[in-house]
N, C-alpha and C positions, 0 to 999 in steps of 0.2 A: 504494500500500500504506500510505503514511503517514496519509492521511485515515481509512482503515479502522481503523488502530491507535489513532488519536486518538478515534474514535467508540467503539471498544471500551473504551478506558480511561475515557472519560466515563461510559459506561453502568455500568461496574464501580464507579466512585467514587460515582455517584448512588445505586446500589442499596445499597452498603455504608453510605452515610450515613443511609438510611432504616431500616435494620435496628435501629438503636439505639432508635428509637421503638417498634418492634414488640415489643421485649423489655421495655418498661416497663409491663407489665400485672401483674395480681395473680398470686400463685404458683399458685393453683388453675387458672388458665387455661393455664399453661405445660405442664401435664402432658398435656393433650389436643393441644397443638400439636407435641409431639415427633414424632408420626407424620407430620405434614405436612412437618416439617423434614427427616425422613429421605427422604421422597419427593422433596423439592426437591433435596437433596444428591445423591441417586441419579440424578436426571434431569440435573443439571449435570455429574456425573461422566461419564455416558455421552454426553451431548450435546456437551460440549467435546472429548471424546476422538474422537468420530465426526467432528466438524467439523475437527479438526486432521488426522485421518487422510485426510479427503476432500481437503483442500488439499495435503497431502503426496503423495497418490496422483495428483493432477493433474500435479504437477511430475515425479514419478518416471515416470508413465505416458508423458508426452510425450517425456521424454528417452529412455526405454526404447524407444519406437517409432522414434525417430531412430537409435538404436544398432542395432536389429534391421534397419532398412532398409539400413544400411551393411554390417553383418556379421551374417548370420543365425546364425552359430555361437555368438553371445553371448546367445541367447535364454534359456537356462537361468539365466544370471547375472542377467538382467533380472527374471526371475520371482522370484528370491531377494530382490532389493531390493523388489519389489512386496509380497512376503509380509512383509518387515520393516515396511513402512509399515502394512500392514493389521493387524499385531499390536497397534498402538497402540489401535485400536478394540476389539480383543478384551480388552486390559487394562482399557479403560473399562467393558466389560460385566462383567468380573470384579469390579471395584470397585463397580459398581452392586449386584451381588448380595451383596457383603460388607456394604455399607451397609444394604441392606434386611433382611439376615439378623440384624442386631443387635437 
């Protein structure tokens, strides 16, 4: 997990370092770029939320199957936890629509 976190941190730092050069354009060009930045922000909001929900769902799903195999009476509680993890992706979709609606 640590090499993945290091790779993700490196990608974020390298992308944030190049955005300063992208905003060094004339003022007339920035008005047409605001729509593309909204799309980029909406895509990042949904993409990162779905990515995090997918990782969480993997952990919760595997643990939930182990619990259900030992005690089938706990199935409803496992589904509650799965729903809580899936709500993160729903929040990402809501934020995407909020960003695109502005």
